[in-house]
C-alpha positions in Angstrom: 41.3 0.4 73.3 37.9 1.2 71.7 35.9 3.8 74.3 32.3 4.4 73.3 31.2 7.9 74.3 28.6 8.1 76.9 25.2 9.1 75.4 22.7 10.9 78.1 20.0 8.9 77.0 21.3 5.4 75.7 24.0 3.2 76.7 25.2 0.6 74.1 26.5 -2.7 76.1 27.2 -5.0 72.9 24.0 -5.5 71.2 22.0 -4.8 74.2 20.3 -1.5 74.5 19.3 -0.1 78.0 16.9 3.0 78.8 18.9 5.3 81.1 16.4 6.7 84.1 16.1 10.1 85.0 19.3 12.0 85.3 20.0 12.2 89.0 20.2 15.7 90.5 23.5 17.6 91.5 23.5 16.1 94.8 23.6 12.7 93.8 26.3 13.4 91.0 28.7 14.9 93.7 27.9 12.1 95.9 28.2 9.6 93.2 31.6 11.0 92.1 33.3 11.3 95.7 32.2 7.5 96.6 33.1 5.9 93.2 36.5 3.9 93.0 38.9 4.2 90.7 38.4 2.1 88.0 41.6 0.0 86.8 42.6 0.1 82.9 41.0 -2.5 81.0 42.8 -4.4 78.5 43.2 -3.0 75.3 41.2 -5.8 73.7 37.9 -5.3 75.9 35.6 -2.1 75.4 35.1 0.0 78.6 31.9 0.6 79.7 30.3 2.9 82.1 27.5 1.9 84.7 25.1 4.1 85.5 24.4 5.2 89.3 21.3 3.5 91.0 18.6 6.4 90.9 17.3 7.8 94.2 14.7 6.2 95.5 12.3 9.7 95.4 13.2 9.0 91.7 11.9 5.7 91.3 8.1 6.1 91.5 5.4 7.8 89.4 5.1 10.7 91.9 6.5 11.8 95.0 3.5 10.8 97.1 4.0 7.4 95.7 8.0 7.3 96.5 7.1 8.2 99.7 4.4 5.7 100.7 6.8 3.0 99.2 9.8 4.2 101.2 7.1 4.4 104.4 6.1 0.6 103.9 9.8 -0.6 103.3 10.8 1.0 106.6 7.8 -1.0 108.1 6.3 2.4 109.6 2.4 3.4 109.6 0.5 6.7 108.7 -0.3 7.0 112.5 3.7 6.4 113.2 4.4 9.3 110.6 2.0 11.5 111.9 3.1 11.3 115.3 6.3 12.1 114.7 5.7 14.8 112.3 2.9 16.5 114.1 0.7 16.5 110.7 -2.7 14.9 110.5 -3.2 11.8 109.0 -5.6 12.8 106.4 -3.0 15.4 105.2 -0.2 12.5 104.8 -2.8 10.3 103.0 -3.7 13.3 100.5 -0.1 13.4 100.3 0.8 9.9 99.0 -2.5 10.1 96.7 -1.2 13.8 95.7 -4.9 14.8 96.2 -3.9 18.5 96.3 -7.3 19.4 96.6 -7.6 17.7 100.2 -4.5 19.6 101.1 -3.7 23.5 102.4 -1.7 26.2 100.1 0.9 25.3 98.7 3.5 26.5 101.4 1.5 24.2 103.9 1.7 21.3 101.3 5.7 21.6 100.9 6.1 21.8 104.6 4.3 18.4 104.8 6.7 16.8 102.3 9.5 17.9 103.5 8.5 16.6 107.2 7.4 13.5 105.7 11.2 12.8 104.0 12.6 14.0 107.1 11.1 11.5 109.3 11.8 8.5 106.7 15.4 9.5 106.9 15.4 10.9 103.3 16.8 14.2 101.7 13.9 16.9 102.4 15.5 18.8 99.6 15.2 16.5 96.9 11.6 15.7 97.7 10.8 19.0 97.5 12.7 19.6 94.0 10.7 16.2 92.9 7.2 17.6 94.0 8.1 21.3 92.4 9.1 19.2 88.9 5.9 17.3 89.3 3.7 19.9 90.4 4.8 23.6 89.0 4.3 26.9 90.6 0.5 27.9 89.8 -0.7 31.5 90.7 -3.3 30.5 93.1 -4.4 32.8 96.5 -3.4 31.2 99.7 -6.4 28.5 101.2 -7.1 28.2 104.8 -6.0 25.0 106.3 -8.9 22.4 105.5 -11.0 21.2 108.6 -9.7 23.8 111.0 -12.4 25.3 112.7 -12.7 29.4 112.7 -12.8 30.4 116.3 -15.3 33.4 116.4 -16.4 35.1 120.0 -20.0 34.3 120.6 -20.5 37.6 122.7 -20.4 39.3 119.4 -23.2 37.6 117.6 -25.3 38.2 120.7 -24.4 41.8 120.9 -25.5 42.1 117.1 -28.8 40.5 118.1 -29.7 42.3 121.0 -28.8 45.7 118.7 -31.0 44.5 116.0 -33.6 43.5 118.5 -33.8 47.1 120.5 -33.7 48.7 116.8 -36.6 46.7 115.7 -38.2 47.4 118.8 -37.7 51.3 118.3 -39.2 51.4 114.9 -42.1 49.2 116.0 -43.0 51.6 118.7 -43.0 55.0 116.4 -45.1 53.0 113.9 -47.8 52.2 116.9 -47.4 55.9 117.7 -48.4 57.4 114.3 -51.1 54.9 113.9 -52.3 56.0 117.6 -52.4 59.5 116.3 -53.7 59.2 113.0 -57.1 57.6 114.7 -57.2 59.6 117.6 -60.4 62.3 117.3 -59.9 65.8 116.2 -59.7 68.3 119.4 -63.0 70.2 119.9 -63.2 73.3 118.5 -65.7 76.0 119.3 -68.0 77.5 116.9 -67.0 80.0 114.1 -69.8 82.4 115.7 -68.8 81.6 119.1 -65.4 82.7 118.4 -66.0 85.7 116.4 -68.5 86.9 120.0 -65.9 86.3 122.3 -63.2 88.2 120.0 -65.5 91.1 119.6 -65.8 91.6 123.2 -62.4 92.2 124.0 -61.4 95.5 125.2 -58.7 97.6 123.6 -56.5 100.2 125.0 -55.4 100.9 128.5 -56.2 98.8 131.6 -57.4 100.7 134.6 -56.3 98.7 137.8 -57.9 99.2 140.9 -56.5 100.2 144.7 -53.9 97.9 146.3 -55.4 95.3 148.7 -54.6 95.6 152.4 -52.0 93.0 153.9 -53.7 89.7 155.5 -54.0 90.0 159.2 -52.1 86.7 159.3 -49.2 89.0 158.4 -49.6 91.6 161.0 -47.5 91.6 164.4 -49.7 89.9 166.9 -49.9 91.9 170.5 -47.3 90.5 173.2 -49.1 87.7 175.3 -48.8 88.2 179.0 -49.2 85.5 181.2 -51.7 86.1 183.9 -50.2 86.2 187.4 -46.5 86.0 186.1 -45.7 89.7 187.4 -47.2 88.7 190.9 -44.9 85.8 191.2 -41.8 87.8 190.4 -42.4 90.3 192.4 -43.0 92.6 189.7 -45.6 95.7 190.0 -49.1 94.6 189.6 -50.4 97.9 188.3 -51.5 97.0 184.8 -51.1 100.6 184.1 -47.3 101.2 185.1 -44.7 100.4 182.6 -42.9 97.1 183.5 -39.1 96.8 182.3 -38.6 93.0 181.7 -35.3 91.8 182.7 -32.8 91.3 179.4 -32.4 87.4 178.7 -29.2 86.0 179.9 -26.8 85.3 177.3 -26.5 81.3 176.6 -23.7 80.0 178.6 -23.2 82.4 180.9 -23.4 81.3 184.6 -26.2 82.8 186.9 -25.0 85.7 189.1 -23.5 84.7 192.4 -25.4 85.5 195.5 -22.4 87.3 197.8 -24.1 86.7 201.2 -24.5 82.9 200.4 -20.4 82.8 200.0 -18.4 81.6 202.9 -17.0 83.9 205.1 -13.5 82.5 206.0 -11.1 79.9 203.9 -12.0 76.5 204.1 -10.4 73.9 202.8 -12.2 71.3 200.6 -9.6 70.3 197.9 -6.2 70.4 196.6 -4.3 73.8 197.1 -1.8 74.7 194.4 0.9 77.1 195.1 4.4 77.6 197.5 3.9 76.1 200.8 6.3 78.6 202.1 4.2 82.0 203.6 7.2 84.0 203.1 6.8 83.5 198.9 3.2 83.8 198.9 0.7 86.7 199.2 -2.1 86.7 201.4 -4.8 86.1 198.8 -6.0 82.9 197.8 -8.4 82.2 195.0 -11.2 79.3 195.1 -12.9 77.5 192.4 -16.5 77.7 193.2 -17.0 75.2 190.7 -15.0 73.5 187.6 -13.0 76.4 185.4 -9.8 77.0 184.5 -7.0 79.6 185.8 -4.0 80.9 183.9 -0.9 82.8 185.8 0.8 84.8 183.2 4.2 86.7 184.0 4.4 90.2 182.7 6.3 89.2 179.5 3.4 86.7 178.6 4.9 83.5 179.8 2.7 81.2 181.6 3.6 80.6 185.5 0.6 78.1 186.2 -2.2 76.7 184.4 -4.8 74.6 185.5 -8.5 73.3 185.1 -9.2 73.5 189.0 -12.1 71.1 190.2 -14.8 72.8 192.7 -13.1 73.6 196.2 -9.4 73.7 195.2 -7.5 76.7 195.5 -4.7 78.6 194.6 -2.3 81.0 196.6 -0.8 83.9 194.4 2.7 84.2 194.3 4.7 87.2 195.7 5.6 88.2 192.3 5.2 91.6 190.4 3.4 92.1 186.9 1.1 88.8 187.3 -2.1 88.4 185.4 -4.8 86.0 186.3 -6.9 84.9 183.5 -10.0 82.8 184.4 -12.7 81.5 182.3 -15.3 83.2 184.6 -14.9 85.9 187.3 -17.9 84.4 189.1 -16.4 80.9 189.4 -13.1 82.0 191.8 -14.2 83.5 195.0 -11.2 85.5 196.7 -9.8 85.1 200.0 -7.5 87.9 201.4 -5.8 86.9 204.8 -8.1 84.1 204.9 -11.2 86.2 204.7 -13.9 86.5 202.1 -13.4 89.2 199.3 -16.0 88.2 197.2 -15.5 87.1 193.6 -13.4 88.4 191.0 -14.0 91.9 189.7 -13.1 90.7 185.8 -12.0 87.7 183.7 -8.5 89.3 183.7 -6.9 90.8 187.0 -3.5 92.0 188.0 -2.7 90.2 191.1 -1.4 93.6 192.2 -4.7 94.7 192.6 -6.0 92.2 194.6 -2.8 92.4 197.2 -3.0 95.9 197.4 -7.0 95.6 198.0 -7.7 96.4 201.9 -8.6 93.1 204.1 -12.5 92.7 204.7 -13.9 93.8 207.5 -15.0 90.9 209.8 -18.6 90.2 210.0 -20.5 90.7 213.4 -21.6 88.2 215.2 -25.0 87.1 214.5 
């Protein structure tokens, strides 16, 4: 048996010489070795010839772009179909097929497009990338922005920039105009040199003598008290102008006028609700009746409140028979005191001990008129 050793470039078959295509990748050689059937032993009189594995479709054309186009046409697909599958623009796919790298983005983007293109055709993306890298070696070039992608800029930035420039130009023009107006303005009027020297020579030097102080103006003096004619006679005062009449002191604001005792009712008459115990054995003979709306508070010896109410006009309160009670009212002239049913005037003070009123002698009855 005669065995011809395998040449990496040429294979001799009889007298014919065949040119072997480019060597497949390591992946293809491994796949071919696993799928190749076991060859039977040839007769001793024949020459054993090793046949080369078919080349990969991506290595059958001059460039990776042409190989992808041929594979696409063989699969019956169009560029819009590939663009829809890969989500890559059709213009980029056409540039990949024609290998127009200047129409493509930077190298990483181009490699991604080739990988997606091969995957959409059912080819090995790694082999496609290796073919591209062998055809187009790595170049030290900076990254470029994708071609045809618009740059989104905020229009407000441009508007603010223009407004700032306009404001700055207006300020500069205003300053220039002000300087021009001041330059064209006539000079200030000045006194003649001779007149200025005369005025300066007339100035006195040394201490200054001040005059006597002026009297206060008439408007600032206190005017005499005005007396209304006939007012003294109307008020029952002495009409003698020589006699000194003392005017009554004004009553404080909010204080009720004094009560005319002669106008009070002599005996107790019920004019409204009566508060207190109904049993006469529990009450003292003292009864308070409100002449107008007023407050009444009855406190015990320890300060505790036995009764507190705002009485209306005509309402009354019977003072209970308890020791140490204090009657606290809003105003003493607002309550009339009745002892045993007869009037004893009004309360003597704003706070009064009930024992004082109980111990007071009953008023004498008025003579019949």
